[in-house]
C-alpha positions in Angstrom: -37.6 112.0 234.6 -39.8 109.4 236.0 -37.7 108.3 238.9 -39.0 106.0 241.6 -38.5 109.0 243.8 -40.4 112.3 243.3 -40.3 115.5 245.4 -43.4 117.5 245.4 -43.7 121.1 246.7 -46.9 121.7 248.5 -48.6 124.8 250.0 -51.5 123.6 252.1 -54.2 125.5 254.0 -53.6 125.2 257.7 -56.1 123.4 259.9 -58.9 125.4 261.5 -61.5 124.7 264.2 -64.0 124.4 261.4 -61.8 121.9 259.5 -59.5 120.2 262.1 -58.3 117.6 259.7 -55.1 115.8 260.8 -51.8 116.8 259.3 -51.2 113.4 257.7 -54.7 113.3 256.1 -54.3 116.9 255.0 -51.1 116.1 253.1 -52.4 112.9 251.6 -55.6 114.6 250.4 -53.5 117.2 248.7 -51.5 114.6 247.0 -54.5 112.7 245.9 -55.9 115.9 244.3 -52.7 116.0 242.3 -53.3 112.5 241.0 -51.2 110.4 243.4 -53.4 107.5 244.5 -53.4 105.3 246.4 -50.9 107.1 248.7 -49.7 106.4 252.2 -47.1 107.7 254.6 -44.2 106.1 256.4 -43.9 106.3 260.2 -40.6 108.3 260.0 -42.3 110.8 257.8 -45.3 111.0 260.1 -43.1 111.7 263.0 -41.7 114.8 261.2 -45.1 116.5 260.7 -45.3 118.3 264.1 -44.1 120.9 264.5 -42.4 121.1 261.0 -45.7 121.8 259.1 -46.7 124.6 261.5 -43.2 126.1 261.8 -43.0 126.3 258.0 -46.5 127.7 257.7 -47.5 124.6 255.6 -45.0 125.4 252.9 -43.5 121.9 252.6 -41.9 119.4 250.2 -43.0 115.8 250.3 -40.7 113.0 249.1 -42.8 110.3 247.4 -41.6 106.8 246.4 -43.5 105.0 243.7 -43.9 101.5 245.0 -45.4 100.0 241.8 -48.9 99.5 243.3 -49.0 102.6 245.5 -47.1 105.7 246.5 -45.4 106.2 249.9 -44.5 109.5 251.5 -41.1 108.8 253.1 -40.0 112.3 254.1 -41.4 115.9 254.7 -39.1 119.0 254.6 -39.8 122.6 255.2 -40.0 124.9 252.1 -39.2 124.0 248.5 -36.4 121.5 248.4 -37.2 120.0 245.0 -33.9 121.1 243.5 -32.0 118.9 246.0 -33.2 115.5 244.7 -30.6 112.7 244.6 -30.5 108.9 244.4 -28.0 106.0 244.4 -27.3 103.2 242.0 -25.3 100.3 243.2 -23.7 97.2 241.6 -23.2 94.8 244.5 -20.5 92.6 243.0 -18.9 89.6 244.7 -15.4 91.2 244.4 -16.1 95.0 244.1 -19.1 97.1 244.9 -19.7 100.3 242.9 -22.0 103.2 243.9 -23.1 106.2 241.8 -24.8 109.3 243.1 -27.3 110.5 240.6 -29.1 113.9 240.3 -32.7 112.8 239.9 -33.7 116.1 238.3 -31.1 116.0 235.5 -30.0 112.3 235.4 -26.3 113.4 235.8 -23.8 111.2 237.6 -22.4 113.3 240.4 -19.9 110.8 241.7 -18.8 107.2 241.5 -17.1 105.2 244.2 -15.7 101.6 244.2 -14.5 99.5 247.1 -13.7 95.8 247.6 -16.6 93.8 249.0 -16.0 93.2 252.7 -17.3 89.6 252.2 -14.0 88.7 250.8 -12.7 88.2 254.4 -14.9 85.1 254.4 -13.7 83.7 251.1 -12.5 84.9 247.7 -15.1 82.8 246.0 -18.8 82.8 246.6 -19.2 79.2 247.5 -16.7 79.5 250.3 -18.7 82.3 251.8 -21.9 80.3 251.5 -20.4 77.4 253.3 -19.1 79.7 256.0 -22.6 80.9 256.8 -24.5 77.7 256.1 -26.9 76.7 258.9 -25.1 79.1 261.4 -27.1 82.2 261.9 -24.3 84.0 263.7 -21.8 83.3 261.0 -24.3 84.3 258.3 -24.8 87.6 260.1 -21.1 88.2 260.1 -21.2 88.2 256.3 -24.3 90.4 256.3 -22.5 92.9 258.6 -19.5 92.9 256.3 -21.9 93.8 253.5 -23.4 96.6 255.5 -19.9 97.9 256.4 -19.0 97.9 252.7 -22.1 100.1 252.0 -21.1 102.4 255.0 -17.6 102.9 253.4 -19.2 103.7 250.0 -21.6 106.2 251.7 -18.6 108.0 253.2 -16.7 108.0 249.9 -19.7 109.2 248.0 -20.3 112.0 250.3 -16.6 113.0 250.1 -16.5 112.9 246.3 -19.8 114.6 245.7 -20.0 117.0 248.6 -23.6 116.0 249.1 -24.8 114.1 252.3 -26.2 110.7 251.5 -29.0 111.6 253.8 -30.3 113.8 250.9 -30.7 110.7 248.8 -34.3 109.4 248.8 -33.9 106.2 246.8 -31.3 103.5 246.2 -31.4 100.8 243.5 -29.2 97.7 244.3 -28.3 95.2 241.6 -26.4 92.0 242.3 -26.4 88.3 241.8 -28.8 86.2 243.9 -26.2 85.2 246.5 -25.1 88.8 247.1 -28.6 89.9 247.6 -29.3 87.0 250.1 -26.3 88.1 252.1 -27.4 91.7 252.1 -30.9 90.7 253.4 -29.4 88.3 256.0 -30.8 85.2 254.2 -29.0 81.9 253.9 -28.1 81.5 250.2 -27.5 77.7 250.5 -30.8 77.2 248.6 -29.3 79.0 245.6 -26.6 76.2 245.2 -28.5 73.2 246.4 -31.3 71.2 244.7 -34.0 72.1 243.7 -32.2 75.5 243.3 -35.0 77.6 244.6 -33.7 80.7 246.4 -35.4 82.1 249.4 -36.4 85.0 247.2 -35.9 86.1 243.6 -37.9 89.3 243.9 -37.3 90.9 247.3 -38.9 94.3 246.5 -38.7 97.5 248.6 -37.2 98.1 252.0 -36.2 101.1 254.1 -32.5 101.5 254.5 -33.0 101.1 258.3 -34.7 97.7 257.8 -31.6 96.5 256.0 -29.3 97.7 258.8 -27.8 100.4 256.6 -26.9 103.9 257.5 -29.3 105.2 254.9 -32.6 107.0 255.5 -34.1 106.4 252.1 -35.9 103.5 250.4 -34.0 100.6 248.8 -35.3 98.6 245.8 -33.5 95.4 244.9 -33.5 94.4 241.2 -35.2 91.0 240.8 -33.5 87.8 239.7 -34.9 85.7 236.9 -33.7 82.4 238.4 -31.2 81.2 241.0 -28.1 81.8 238.8 -29.7 84.5 236.6 -29.5 87.3 239.2 -30.6 90.9 239.4 -27.3 91.9 237.8 -28.3 90.2 234.6 -31.8 91.7 234.8 -30.2 95.1 235.1 -27.8 94.3 232.2 -30.7 93.5 229.9 -32.1 96.9 230.6 -29.1 98.4 228.9 -29.9 96.7 225.6 -33.1 96.8 223.6 -32.6 93.5 221.6 -35.6 92.0 223.3 -37.7 94.5 221.4 -36.2 93.7 218.0 -36.5 91.0 215.4 -32.8 90.3 215.0 -31.2 87.5 217.1 -28.9 88.7 219.9 -26.9 87.3 222.8 -26.2 89.0 226.1 -23.3 87.3 227.9 -22.0 88.4 231.3 -18.9 86.4 231.7 -16.5 86.0 234.7 -16.2 83.4 237.3 -19.7 82.4 236.3 -21.3 82.9 232.9 -24.8 84.1 232.5 -26.4 84.6 229.1 -29.6 85.4 227.4 -30.4 84.7 223.8 -33.4 86.0 221.9 -35.4 88.7 220.2 -38.9 90.2 220.3 -40.4 86.7 219.9 -38.6 84.7 222.6 -35.9 84.9 225.3 -33.9 81.8 226.3 -31.4 81.9 229.2 -28.8 79.8 231.0 -26.0 80.1 233.4 -23.1 78.0 234.6 -19.7 78.1 236.3 -17.1 79.3 233.8 -14.4 79.0 236.5 -11.9 81.4 238.0 -9.5 81.2 235.0 -11.1 84.0 233.0 -10.4 86.5 235.9 -6.8 85.3 236.6 -7.9 82.9 239.3 -5.7 80.0 238.2 -2.0 79.5 238.0 0.6 80.1 240.7 1.0 83.7 239.5 -2.6 84.5 238.5 -4.0 87.6 240.1 -6.7 90.2 240.0 -6.4 93.3 237.7 -4.2 95.5 239.9 -0.8 97.3 239.8 1.9 94.9 238.6 -0.5 92.6 236.9 0.4 91.7 233.3 -2.7 92.8 231.3 -1.5 92.4 227.7 0.9 90.0 226.0 2.4 90.0 222.5 4.5 87.3 221.0 6.6 87.6 217.8 8.1 84.3 216.8 10.2 83.2 219.8 10.1 86.5 221.7 7.5 87.7 224.2 6.7 91.2 225.5 4.1 92.3 228.1 2.6 95.4 229.6 1.5 95.7 233.2 -1.2 97.8 235.0 0.5 100.9 236.4 3.6 100.2 234.3 5.1 98.3 237.3 7.5 95.3 237.1 5.4 92.2 236.7 4.0 90.6 239.8 1.7 88.1 238.1 -0.9 87.9 235.3 -4.6 88.8 235.3 -7.4 87.6 233.1 -6.9 89.9 230.1 -3.2 89.0 230.1 -3.9 85.2 230.2 -6.2 85.3 227.3 -3.6 87.3 225.3 -1.0 84.8 226.3 -3.0 81.7 225.2 -4.0 83.4 221.9 -0.5 84.6 221.1 1.1 81.2 222.0 -1.4 79.5 219.6 -0.7 81.9 216.7 3.0 81.6 217.2 3.0 77.8 217.5 4.1 77.9 221.2 1.1 75.6 221.7 -0.8 73.3 219.4 -4.5 73.0 218.8 -4.9 70.9 222.0 -2.9 73.4 224.0 0.3 71.3 224.3 3.4 73.4 224.8 6.0 73.2 222.0 9.5 73.5 223.5 11.0 73.9 220.0 9.1 77.2 219.5 11.0 79.3 222.0 13.6 79.2 224.7 10.9 80.7 227.0 9.3 77.2 227.1 11.3 75.2 229.6 10.9 72.0 231.6 10.6 72.4 235.4 11.6 69.2 237.2 9.8 69.9 240.4 6.5 70.4 238.4 7.3 67.5 236.1 6.0 69.5 233.1 6.8 72.3 230.7 6.0 75.9 231.4 5.9 79.1 229.3 7.9 81.9 231.0 6.4 85.3 230.5 8.7 87.1 233.0 12.3 86.0 233.8 13.7 86.5 237.4 15.4 89.7 236.1 12.1 91.0 234.7 9.8 90.3 237.6 9.2 92.4 240.7 9.8 89.5 243.1 12.9 88.2 241.3 11.0 84.9 240.7 10.4 83.4 237.3 6.8 83.9 236.3 5.2 81.3 234.2 2.1 79.6 232.8 2.3 75.8 233.1 0.9 73.0 231.0 -1.6 72.3 233.8 -2.6 76.0 233.8 -3.3 75.8 230.1 -5.4 72.7 230.5 -7.5 74.3 233.3 -7.9 77.4 231.1 -9.2 75.4 228.2 -11.7 73.7 230.5 -13.0 77.2 231.4 -13.1 78.6 227.9 -14.8 75.4 226.7 -17.6 75.9 229.3 -18.1 79.5 228.1 -18.2 78.5 224.4 -20.5 75.6 225.1 -23.1 77.7 226.9 -23.5 79.9 223.9 -23.5 76.8 221.6 -26.2 75.0 223.6 -28.5 78.0 223.8 -28.2 78.5 220.0 -28.9 74.8 219.4 -31.9 74.8 221.7 -33.4 77.7 219.8 -32.8 76.2 216.4 -30.2 78.8 215.4 -26.5 79.0 214.7 -24.0 81.7 215.4 -24.3 82.9 211.8 -27.9 84.0 212.6 -26.7 86.4 215.3 -27.1 90.1 214.6 -25.5 91.3 217.9 -23.4 89.9 220.7 -23.4 91.9 223.9 -20.6 91.2 226.4 -20.5 92.4 230.0 -18.5 91.7 233.2 -14.8 92.4 233.9 -13.7 89.8 231.3 -16.0 91.2 228.6 -14.8 94.7 229.4 -11.0 94.2 229.5 -10.2 91.2 227.4 -9.0 91.7 223.9 -11.8 90.7 221.5 -9.4 89.2 218.9 -7.8 87.1 221.6 -11.2 85.9 222.9 -12.2 84.8 219.4 -8.7 83.3 218.7 -9.0 81.1 221.8 -12.6 80.2 221.0 -14.5 81.8 223.9 -16.6 84.0 221.6 -17.9 82.9 218.2 -16.1 84.2 215.1 -18.6 86.9 214.1 -18.0 90.1 212.2 -16.4 92.4 214.8 -19.1 95.1 214.4 -21.6 92.7 215.9 -19.9 92.8 219.3 -20.9 95.4 221.9 -19.0 95.8 225.2 -21.4 97.1 227.9 -18.7 97.3 230.7 -20.6 97.4 234.0 -24.1 96.7 232.7 -25.3 95.8 236.2 -24.6 99.4 237.5 -25.8 101.0 234.2 -29.1 99.1 234.5 -29.6 100.1 238.1 -29.1 103.7 237.1 -31.5 103.4 234.2 -34.2 101.9 236.5 -33.6 104.6 239.1 -34.3 107.3 236.6 -37.2 105.6 234.8 -39.7 103.6 236.9 -41.5 102.7 233.7 -38.7 100.2 233.0 -40.3 98.0 235.6 -42.5 96.9 232.8 -39.5 95.5 231.0 -38.4 93.6 234.2 -41.9 92.1 234.6 -41.7 91.1 230.9 -38.4 89.3 231.5 -39.9 87.5 234.5 -42.8 86.3 232.4 -41.0 85.6 229.1 -37.4 84.3 229.8 -37.2 80.5 229.7 -34.4 79.2 231.8 -32.4 76.2 230.7 -30.4 73.9 233.1 -27.2 73.1 231.1 -26.5 70.1 233.2 -29.7 68.5 232.0 -28.7 68.7 228.4 -27.5 65.2 227.2 -24.8 66.5 224.8 -23.4 69.3 227.0 -20.3 67.3 228.0 -19.7 66.1 224.4 -19.8 69.7 223.2 -17.5 70.7 226.0 -14.9 68.2 224.8 -15.0 69.6 221.3 -14.5 73.1 222.6 -11.4 72.2 224.6 -9.3 72.8 221.6 -7.9 76.2 220.3 -10.2 77.5 219.0 -12.3 74.4 218.4 -12.2 71.0 216.7 -14.4 72.3 214.0 -12.3 75.1 212.4 -15.1 75.9 210.0 -16.6 77.8 212.9 -13.5 80.0 213.1 -12.5 81.1 209.6 -10.7 84.3 210.7 -8.5 82.3 213.1 -7.8 79.6 210.4 -6.7 82.4 208.1 -4.3 83.9 210.8 -2.8 80.5 211.5 -2.3 79.9 207.7 -0.7 83.3 207.3 1.7 82.7 210.2 2.6 79.3 208.9 3.3 80.7 205.4 5.6 83.4 206.8 7.6 81.0 208.9 
């Protein structure tokens, strides 16, 4: 292991009247003799030296953090404690925050805890939180404190599940989007969203846990962002792939409320990001919801009949992102909706006109079937909003490919990440037109690549070379500046697209369904 953190057992000759060298200098000299240079010592570590070194007869363990350009001794313990060497990897997401405790000697994951981000109290979406804290230091600090409280909860849960005090963790790697990192640092993230889109920082670096106001004694490293919307979570995600070292053309796509993607190979890396919208995570529709108990997560339609499954096998409460994409795909394949997404009331008695809405809706749970006794439905307006979202996702990929002079046929691998990429059915995503119609073996789901990348970096500091390579190599494109972006968006608002030649497998499914009717 080449972790950022290293524990070194030392047995040092005690000072004498002939050699009354200071404790700090004695330890640093010993470390330099072992090849650690330049090396320094933190004030908390310095304060531990007396009487610990003398009481332990100079049999000690030094915790060393590799800070890229130098090494820093952050702690001194009596005796040989090298077997107890732990670290934390964190995905600081806008909705959920996930923490893993890692054994830095073996690389084993000892525990994983997940909690809702306390920032949600200030808004479900990121922009609402940004506006809450804009130009008001006190309100900004409220959000920062909510972030710290979230970490405190995770520390408690991690200790409970692992049986190991977090105080024994010497290092924590935090990966998150640029706004989440600004909130953690107590920085106003308004600059992330306002022209000229220059964040306060893209590369915050190292801090002690105490500096960040956390109940954590170790050092914290924050994974750098590449650009304002291409945050540290994407940087971490790229570490979980190796396509940037290969000749084949690949896409990495982290898709959720926002979509961030990187296209390239060993010769170039091209990136872009944009708002996909809340629809992909269930954030539209009267009955849209997060993935939790009672949320419809899969939908199947056979002719005029519909069947659903829910998380926790509960009665339906609403529908989450994976359920919505199934619903749209299944409605298209069964002619409940046409290529433009218009509902067809002749296809099923589940498609009804609701006078108060003045539009048709597709009922996926009747009052007798739902938990609330209400009719649960997806309206024509919901479909239109969803198609706007999926069109944005499709167009981002399309524009990057066009900018690089390639087409989807040139892709050798398509990596998906984020909640949508993890839980959405791949066939449904292709049927709707979010992802290109590639051979299915080219798709690779990375699940929580932000967390995985943070863990990879925690265990191998040499991967910092890759991060510095990303920073120097990735060319970031502003989609809004592309003259034909909106034109491409319009073409992608159909299911799956106006150009069916791009979706041969979907065309074949539709033809087969039509033939069997």
